[in-house]
C-alpha positions in Angstrom: -2.6 -6.4 -30.4 0.2 -7.8 -32.3 3.2 -9.2 -30.3 5.6 -6.8 -32.1 3.6 -3.8 -30.9 3.8 -5.0 -27.3 7.5 -5.5 -27.6 8.0 -2.0 -29.1 5.9 -0.4 -26.3 7.9 -2.4 -23.6 11.2 -1.3 -25.1 10.0 2.3 -25.2 9.3 2.3 -21.5 12.5 0.4 -20.6 14.7 2.8 -22.6 12.9 5.8 -21.1 13.5 4.6 -17.5 17.1 3.7 -18.2 17.9 7.2 -19.6 16.2 9.4 -17.2 18.2 11.3 -14.6 15.8 13.7 -12.8 13.1 11.2 -13.0 15.0 8.8 -10.7 15.2 11.4 -8.0 11.5 12.2 -8.4 10.5 8.5 -8.1 12.7 8.2 -5.0 10.8 11.2 -3.5 7.5 9.6 -4.4 8.4 6.3 -2.8 9.7 7.9 0.4 6.4 9.9 0.6 4.3 6.7 0.2 6.3 4.9 2.8 5.8 7.7 5.2 2.1 8.0 4.4 1.2 4.4 4.6 3.8 3.0 6.9 4.5 5.5 9.6 1.3 7.4 9.8 -0.8 4.2 9.8 1.0 3.1 13.0 0.2 6.3 14.9 -3.1 7.6 13.5 -5.0 4.4 12.7 -4.0 2.3 15.7 -7.2 0.7 16.6 -6.8 -2.7 18.2 -9.2 -4.8 20.3 -7.3 -3.8 23.4 -8.1 -0.2 22.9 -11.8 -0.8 22.1 -12.8 -3.5 24.6 -11.8 -4.1 28.2 -12.8 -7.7 28.8 -12.1 -10.8 26.8 -15.8 -11.6 26.5 -16.4 -8.3 24.7 -13.5 -9.0 22.4 -14.9 -12.5 21.6 -18.4 -11.2 21.0 -17.1 -8.5 18.6 -15.0 -11.0 16.6 -17.9 -13.5 16.5 -20.3 -10.8 15.2 -17.9 -9.7 12.5 -17.2 -13.2 11.3 -20.8 -14.2 11.1 -22.1 -11.1 9.3 -24.1 -11.6 6.1 
């Protein structure tokens, strides 16, 4: 593509984001939802650490060693 076309496309998007009013609120809602989904829920629903899976340090060490040396 020609450099002028890329600049025109970039300006189109920049002007569009500058002039939107409702869109800013919608983007804020989307960002808050993503933070909740990936940040907060991950802490509570996907909490899987070595301490919860294994009781002894030998079991933890074997698990880590097996995962590091997989093909």
